[in-house]
C-alpha positions in Angstrom: 40.2 -100.0 23.9 38.6 -99.7 20.5 40.5 -96.4 19.9 43.8 -98.1 20.8 42.9 -101.1 18.6 42.1 -98.9 15.6 45.3 -96.8 16.0 47.9 -99.3 16.9 50.2 -98.4 14.0 50.4 -94.7 14.7 50.7 -95.3 18.5 53.6 -97.7 17.9 55.4 -95.2 15.6 54.9 -92.5 18.2 56.3 -94.8 20.9 59.4 -95.4 18.9 59.9 -91.6 18.4 59.4 -91.1 22.2 62.0 -93.6 23.1 64.4 -92.0 20.6 63.8 -88.5 22.1 64.4 -89.8 25.6 67.8 -90.9 24.5 67.8 -94.7 24.9 70.2 -96.6 22.5 68.4 -97.1 19.2 68.8 -100.9 19.0 67.3 -101.5 22.4 64.6 -98.9 22.0 63.4 -100.5 18.7 63.4 -104.0 20.1 61.6 -102.9 23.4 58.9 -101.0 21.4 58.4 -103.9 19.1 58.0 -106.5 21.8 55.8 -104.2 24.0 53.3 -103.5 21.2 53.6 -107.1 20.1 52.2 -108.3 23.5 49.5 -105.6 23.4 48.6 -106.7 19.8 48.2 -110.3 21.1 46.0 -109.3 23.9 43.8 -107.2 21.6 43.6 -110.0 19.1 45.3 -108.1 16.3 48.1 -110.7 15.9 48.3 -114.3 16.8 50.8 -115.4 19.4 52.6 -117.7 16.9 53.2 -114.6 14.7 56.1 -113.6 16.9 57.7 -116.9 16.1 58.7 -115.2 12.8 61.4 -113.4 14.8 63.6 -116.4 14.6 63.5 -116.3 10.8 64.2 -112.6 10.9 67.2 -113.0 13.1 68.5 -115.9 11.0 68.1 -113.8 7.9 70.4 -111.2 9.4 73.2 -113.5 10.4 73.0 -115.4 7.1 73.0 -112.3 4.9 76.3 -112.4 2.9 75.9 -108.8 1.7 76.3 -107.5 5.3 79.8 -109.0 5.3 80.8 -106.0 3.2 80.4 -103.7 6.2 83.3 -105.1 8.3 85.5 -105.4 5.2 85.0 -101.8 4.0 85.3 -100.5 7.6 88.6 -102.4 8.1 89.9 -101.2 4.7 89.1 -97.6 5.6 90.6 -97.9 9.1 93.9 -99.1 7.6 94.0 -96.5 4.8 93.3 -93.8 7.3 96.7 -94.4 9.0 98.8 -95.8 6.2 100.2 -92.6 4.7 98.4 -92.5 1.4 96.3 -89.5 2.2 99.4 -87.4 3.2 101.0 -88.2 -0.1 97.9 -87.3 -2.1 97.2 -84.1 -0.3 100.8 -82.9 -0.4 101.1 -83.5 -4.1 97.7 -82.2 -5.2 97.9 -79.3 -2.8 101.2 -78.1 -4.5 99.6 -78.7 -7.9 96.8 -76.3 -7.1 99.1 -74.1 -4.9 99.3 -71.0 -7.2 95.5 -70.7 -7.3 93.4 -69.0 -4.7 91.6 -71.7 -2.7 94.1 -74.3 -4.1 94.3 -76.2 -0.8 90.5 -76.3 -0.6 90.4 -77.8 -4.1 93.0 -80.3 -3.1 91.1 -81.3 0.1 87.9 -81.8 -2.0 89.6 -84.0 -4.6 91.6 -86.0 -2.1 88.4 -86.5 0.0 86.7 -87.8 -3.2 89.6 -90.2 -3.9 89.6 -91.4 -0.3 85.9 -91.8 -0.5 86.2 -94.0 -3.5 88.7 -96.2 -1.6 87.6 -96.3 2.0 83.8 -96.1 1.9 83.6 -94.8 5.5 83.1 -91.2 6.6 84.9 -91.4 9.9 88.1 -92.5 8.2 88.0 -89.7 5.6 87.1 -86.9 8.0 89.7 -87.8 10.6 92.4 -88.4 8.0 91.7 -85.1 6.2 91.5 -83.2 9.4 94.8 -84.5 10.8 96.6 -83.9 7.6 95.2 -80.6 6.2 93.9 -78.6 9.1 97.2 -77.3 10.4 98.7 -76.3 7.0 95.5 -74.6 5.9 95.3 -72.5 9.1 99.1 -71.8 8.9 98.8 -70.4 5.3 96.0 -68.0 6.2 92.8 -69.9 5.4 89.8 -68.7 7.5 88.9 -71.1 10.4 85.3 -71.5 9.4 86.1 -72.2 5.7 88.8 -74.7 6.8 86.4 -76.6 9.1 83.6 -76.6 6.6 85.7 -77.9 3.6 87.3 -80.6 5.6 84.0 -81.9 7.0 82.3 -81.7 3.6 85.2 -83.5 1.8 84.9 -86.3 4.4 81.1 -86.7 4.2 81.1 -87.0 0.4 82.4 -90.5 1.1 78.9 -91.4 2.0 77.7 -90.9 -1.6 80.8 -92.0 -3.6 80.9 -95.8 -4.2 81.9 -98.0 -2.4 79.9 -96.2 0.3 78.7 -98.3 3.2 75.4 -96.4 3.1 74.8 -97.6 -0.4 75.4 -101.2 0.6 72.9 -100.9 3.5 70.3 -99.1 1.4 70.7 -101.7 -1.4 70.0 -104.4 1.2 67.0 -102.7 2.6 65.5 -101.8 -0.8 66.1 -105.3 -2.2 68.2 -103.9 -5.1 71.6 -104.8 -6.5 74.6 -103.1 -4.9 76.2 -102.8 -8.3 73.2 -100.9 -9.6 73.2 -98.7 -6.5 76.9 -97.9 -7.1 76.3 -97.1 -10.8 73.4 -94.8 -9.9 75.6 -92.9 -7.5 78.3 -92.0 -10.0 76.4 -89.0 -11.5 75.4 -87.5 -8.2 79.0 -87.9 -6.8 80.4 -85.9 -9.8 77.7 -83.2 -9.3 78.5 -83.0 -5.6 82.2 -82.5 -6.2 81.4 -79.9 -8.8 79.1 -78.0 -6.4 81.9 -78.0 -3.8 84.4 -76.7 -6.2 82.0 -74.0 -7.5 81.5 -72.8 -3.9 85.3 -72.5 -3.4 85.6 -70.5 -6.6 82.8 -68.2 -5.4 84.6 -67.7 -2.0 87.9 -67.0 -3.8 86.1 -64.2 -5.7 84.0 -62.6 -3.0 86.3 -63.3 0.1 89.8 -63.8 -1.4 91.5 -63.3 1.9 89.8 -66.4 3.3 91.4 -68.7 0.7 94.9 -67.4 -0.2 97.2 -69.0 -2.7 100.2 -70.9 -1.2 103.3 -68.7 -0.8 106.3 -69.4 -3.0 108.3 -70.9 -0.1 105.6 -73.5 0.4 105.8 -74.7 -3.2 108.8 -77.0 -2.9 107.9 -79.2 -5.8 108.0 -78.1 -9.5 107.9 -79.5 -12.9 108.5 -83.2 -13.4 109.3 -83.6 -9.7 105.7 -82.5 -8.9 104.1 -84.8 -11.5 106.1 -87.8 -10.3 105.0 -87.1 -6.8 101.4 -86.9 -7.9 101.6 -90.2 -9.8 103.2 -91.9 -6.8 100.0 -91.2 -4.8 97.5 -91.6 -7.7 98.6 -94.9 -9.2 98.1 -97.0 -6.0 94.8 -95.2 -5.4 93.5 -95.9 -8.8 94.7 -99.5 -8.6 92.8 -99.9 -5.3 89.7 -98.3 -6.7 89.7 -100.7 -9.6 90.3 -103.6 -7.3 87.1 -102.7 -5.3 84.8 -100.9 -7.7 86.0 -102.3 -11.1 85.5 -105.9 -10.0 82.0 -105.1 -8.9 81.0 -103.3 -12.1 82.5 -106.0 -14.3 80.7 -108.7 -12.4 83.9 -110.4 -11.3 83.2 -110.1 -7.5 80.3 -109.5 -5.1 80.6 -106.5 -2.8 81.7 -108.7 0.1 84.4 -110.3 -2.1 85.5 -106.9 -3.4 85.7 -105.6 0.2 87.9 -108.5 1.2 90.2 -107.8 -1.8 90.2 -104.1 -0.7 91.4 -105.1 2.7 94.3 -107.0 1.2 95.1 -104.0 -1.1 95.0 -101.6 1.9 97.4 -103.8 3.8 99.7 -104.0 0.7 99.6 -100.1 0.5 100.4 -99.8 4.2 103.4 -102.1 3.6 104.4 -100.0 0.6 104.4 -96.8 2.7 106.3 -98.6 5.5 103.5 -98.0 8.1 102.3 -101.6 8.4 102.7 -102.9 12.0 100.6 -104.8 14.6 99.4 -101.6 16.2 97.9 -100.4 12.9 96.1 -103.7 12.4 94.9 -103.9 16.0 93.4 -100.4 15.9 91.8 -101.1 12.6 90.3 -104.4 13.8 89.0 -102.8 17.1 87.3 -100.0 15.1 85.7 -102.6 12.8 84.5 -104.7 15.7 82.8 -101.8 17.4 81.1 -100.5 14.3 80.0 -103.9 13.1 78.5 -104.8 16.5 76.6 -101.6 16.6 75.2 -102.2 13.1 74.1 -105.8 13.8 72.3 -104.8 17.1 70.5 -101.9 15.3 69.5 -104.2 12.5 68.1 -106.8 15.0 66.1 -104.1 16.9 64.8 -102.7 13.6 63.7 -106.2 12.4 61.8 -106.8 15.7 60.1 -103.4 15.4 59.3 -103.9 11.6 57.8 -107.3 12.1 55.3 -106.2 14.8 54.6 -102.9 13.0 53.6 -104.8 9.9 51.5 -107.2 12.0 49.4 -104.4 13.4 48.8 -102.9 9.9 51.6 -100.3 9.9 52.6 -101.0 6.3 49.1 -100.1 5.0 48.9 -97.1 7.3 52.2 -95.7 6.0 51.3 -96.4 2.4 47.9 -94.7 2.7 49.5 -91.8 4.5 52.3 -91.2 1.9 50.6 -92.1 -1.3 47.7 -89.7 -0.6 50.1 -86.7 -0.5 49.4 -84.0 -3.1 51.9 -83.7 -6.0 52.3 -87.4 -6.8 55.9 -88.6 -7.0 57.4 -85.1 -6.6 55.2 -84.3 -3.6 56.1 -87.6 -2.0 59.9 -87.1 -2.6 59.8 -83.5 -1.3 57.9 -84.6 1.9 60.1 -87.6 2.5 63.4 -85.7 2.1 62.3 -82.9 4.4 61.2 -85.5 6.9 64.6 -87.3 6.7 66.5 -84.0 6.8 64.8 -83.2 10.2 65.1 -86.8 11.5 68.8 -86.8 10.7 69.3 -84.2 13.5 68.6 -87.0 16.0 69.4 -90.3 14.2 72.5 -91.5 12.4 72.5 -93.0 8.9 72.3 -96.6 10.0 69.3 -96.0 12.2 67.6 -94.1 9.3 68.4 -96.9 6.8 67.2 -99.7 9.1 64.1 -98.0 10.6 62.7 -95.6 8.0 63.6 -97.1 4.6 61.6 -100.3 5.1 58.6 -98.1 5.9 59.1 -95.7 3.0 60.1 -98.1 0.2 56.7 -99.8 -0.3 55.0 -96.4 -0.8 57.7 -95.3 -3.2 57.4 -98.5 -5.2 53.6 -98.1 -5.3 54.0 -94.6 -6.7 56.2 -96.0 -9.5 59.4 -94.5 -8.2 62.6 -96.3 -9.3 64.0 -97.6 -6.1 67.6 -97.1 -7.2 66.8 -93.4 -7.8 65.0 -93.3 -4.5 67.9 -95.0 -2.6 70.6 -92.7 -4.1 68.4 -89.7 -3.4 68.0 -90.7 0.2 71.8 -91.4 0.4 72.5 -87.8 -0.8 70.1 -86.5 1.9 71.6 -88.6 4.7 74.9 -86.9 3.9 73.5 -83.9 5.8 73.2 -86.0 9.0 77.0 -85.8 9.3 77.1 -82.1 8.7 74.3 -80.1 10.2 74.6 -78.8 13.8 74.4 -79.7 16.5 74.7 -83.5 16.2 76.6 -83.9 12.9 79.2 -86.7 13.5 81.7 -85.1 11.1 81.6 -82.0 13.3 82.2 -84.2 16.4 85.2 -85.8 14.7 86.6 -82.3 13.9 86.1 -81.1 17.4 88.0 -84.1 18.6 91.1 -83.4 16.5 91.0 -79.6 16.4 93.1 -77.5 18.7 91.4 -76.0 21.7 91.9 -72.5 20.3 89.3 -73.2 17.6 85.8 -72.5 18.9 83.0 -75.0 18.4 80.8 -72.2 17.0 83.4 -71.8 14.2 83.1 -75.5 13.3 79.3 -75.2 13.3 79.1 -72.0 11.3 81.7 -73.3 8.8 79.5 -76.3 8.1 76.4 -74.4 7.2 77.3 -73.4 3.5 78.2 -77.0 2.7 75.0 -78.3 4.1 73.1 -76.0 1.7 75.2 -77.4 -1.1 74.2 -80.9 -0.1 70.5 -79.8 -0.1 71.0 -78.3 -3.6 72.2 -81.7 -4.7 69.0 -83.3 -3.3 66.8 -80.8 -5.2 68.8 -81.5 -8.4 68.3 -85.3 -8.0 64.5 -84.9 -7.4 63.9 -82.8 -10.5 66.6 -84.5 -12.7 66.3 -88.3 -12.1 68.3 -89.0 -15.2 71.4 -87.9 -13.2 70.9 -91.2 -11.3 69.3 -93.5 -13.9 71.6 -92.6 -16.9 74.0 -95.4 -16.2 71.1 -97.8 -15.5 68.9 -97.2 -18.6 70.1 -99.8 -21.0 67.4 -99.8 -23.6 67.3 -102.8 -26.0 66.8 -102.2 -29.8 65.0 -105.6 -29.9 61.2 -105.8 -29.2 60.7 -109.1 -27.3 57.2 -109.4 -28.7 58.6 -109.8 -32.2 61.1 -112.5 -31.3 60.2 -115.9 -32.8 62.1 -119.0 -32.0 61.7 -121.9 -34.4 62.5 -125.3 -32.9 63.3 -127.9 -35.6 61.2 -131.0 -35.5 63.3 -134.1 -35.3 61.7 -137.4 -36.4 62.6 -140.0 -33.8 62.7 -143.8 -34.7 59.8 -145.9 -33.6 60.1 -147.7 -30.3 59.8 -151.5 -30.3 58.5 -152.8 -27.0 58.4 -156.5 -28.2 60.4 -159.3 -26.7 64.1 -159.2 -27.3 65.3 -160.9 -30.5 67.9 -163.7 -30.3 
């Protein structure tokens, strides 16, 4: 019993991993593990019975958290934009703009995926929209199957890093940092990721030119001013919606939840503009939003139950001691954590990683002096891979669902591997170049606060007379 008492934290962590490997739903596995070890902790005298009464405050904190309202808003916005016709317009115009270049359609898919990412904030909406629109024409014009599958999946998963990403909202909540700062920190990495994808397409066009042919002349139906007006027709509404969502957050005019609500209104307006707004579209969007939001809330409740008991049995101190004692200081810690999350992402989705692991890792990162915005964006870049690497990448499942039966699943998996390496390269860049995240956050003041002197003028007040009133 003394061994169990002294090792409750690692036993509890191992129990959680065991439940996950067995395949039970994450939300119920976390809650069951937390309650089971909570009762054991009470029996062993590690925690007082009334300690579990804090669960009511934890649950109230979840349902009263205004920041989490951004999740259903951004999800609904993405679900509407996925079906409204904007993506088709953008891909057609930008695809023809890059048409004469080898790999032109790949460049178009990457740029449109980035634009959709800056509008929708949800990976599923981007991957499905890009797959439905671009898969058939890319295969028709001679693009290799593996390259086509890989670039579509990668262009959709970059949504996870580009603001207003849902992952950044969740990470900001778990790290106790501003969503606006998290968005600002993700700007540099987003640009680097798009650049890495484009560089890879260029390399493919040089080494394997037959895999990424230019569009034939008969496919380039738009030229000159007609092409540029077509591009502007898709770009102007997109930029307007991006400003409505991100611009209002960066300017301090709206909270993420308020910006998400305005984004939903803007998405509905765009659907009306493209003539696709109907009750079916709204119902499908609301049904998708309901399912995702319910899943997130249940996972968060389970994670809070687990986290409370884990801290009660000394888990926080155990994790901190374990991670802060790693060789290499900050860099050693970041390398270990990112390798660990890369492996765990084979089995857990990004919500589970954010709600389960981040509360355990953040105190150790803070103790080592790591900027938590940098840490959050770095983890977000790493979690991208959870959508891409075989065999459980959700982006690959989405593609399998919309791809014709003639495309082998192995081609989807093999096509994703080069893009996973590109995402790993981004993680390495962010570890050794933190300024790529903190550049937009470092606002150094030229004024030394210690030299500021405030002189308060002394005002002579009239004397008070407390004598009897005069007639």
